[in-house]
C-alpha positions, 0 to 999 in steps of 0.5 A: 500500500502507498504510505503517506507520513503526515504532520501538521502545525497549528495555531493552538491545541484545540480545533473546538476553540477555533484553532486552525492548521497553518502547515501540512507536510507529507512525504510518500513511501513506496515499497518502504522507500521515500519517493520524493513525491512530497506535499507541503503547504503553509496556510493562512489561518485567518486568526492569530497564532497562540504565542505558545504555538509560535514558540514551538514551530516559529511560524508567525502570522506575518509569514502566513499573510500571503499564503493560501487558505485550506479551502484553496488547497483542499482538493489537491490535498485530498487527491494526494492522500486518497487511498493511501495509508496515513502514518501519523504520530499522535494521529488523533491530534492531526486527524482531528484538525484535518477533519475540522478543516474539511468540515468547514468547507463550503462542501464538507469533505470526506472523513479521512478514515473513509478515504485512507487507512490511518496508523498512529505511530505513538500508539505503536510505540506505546505497545512496543515500549510500554512505560517509556517516553515515546515522543518523536525526539525520544524515538529518534534517540532510541532508534539512532535517527539523526534529528540534530537539525530539528531546533523547531517543529516543522510539518515537513521536517517532522514528517521526514524524521517520522518516516525514518523512525517508522521504518526503523520501528517496523524493521526496515532499513532507513539509511541504505539499500540492500539491492547492490544499488545506491548506497545513499539512504532515503534520508541522503546519509551515507550508510558507510557500508564496506564490502568484504568480498573483494578484501577477504582472502580465499579460504584454505582447503585442508585435505585429509592426510593418508592416516586420516583417510585410512581411519575413515575407511576403517570406520566405514568398514566397521559400519558395513559389517552390520549391513550396507554402508552407502558412504562406503559403496559410493567410495568404492570403484565400480570394478571393486563392487 
């Protein structure tokens, strides 16, 4: 199934209080590899962004002043995600906001669960690592995913990081291919693979000595004394049988 790793940034925490989406970031996975077919859009929310939210993602109303509204990009967004499996960290938050935005359209859009499968990596992580911290930063540390460039939250950046985390959580390679092709991973980092076949010397062949061959033959003769010994018969020349 085509997979879309999705994240959003918002003006605040509760859509019921009128908060809106201000950034959507999606990265596409095909056969567990990043395809480069991403979807990224900043949005004009028509309301002030909470100061606490600005501290998290650094997006300001001034920056969004000339950006489109959700209604302007809703069709393209739905076409992009339709039929895919959405992979989201803390899915109820993002799905709740997207559902709120779709419900506000002049012609309300479909529920995401009606057009997409939804996988919540937070719930997945809680099952895999009960009693531990399972934030995106904590998972990056646990699975050795480099997120040093993540000083502020950003929808597209967080979706790219989550894609690496998801592949690591589900047992996939995130930094290199095993098909003999490009050794750059989906995130563009060199996996540092060193092939050994060209460097390893040929294995020595140690042949049995004459004494060892006589002992081996004697053991087979002892076995044959109780009946047939196929190993011995296979070693005896045809004219001796």
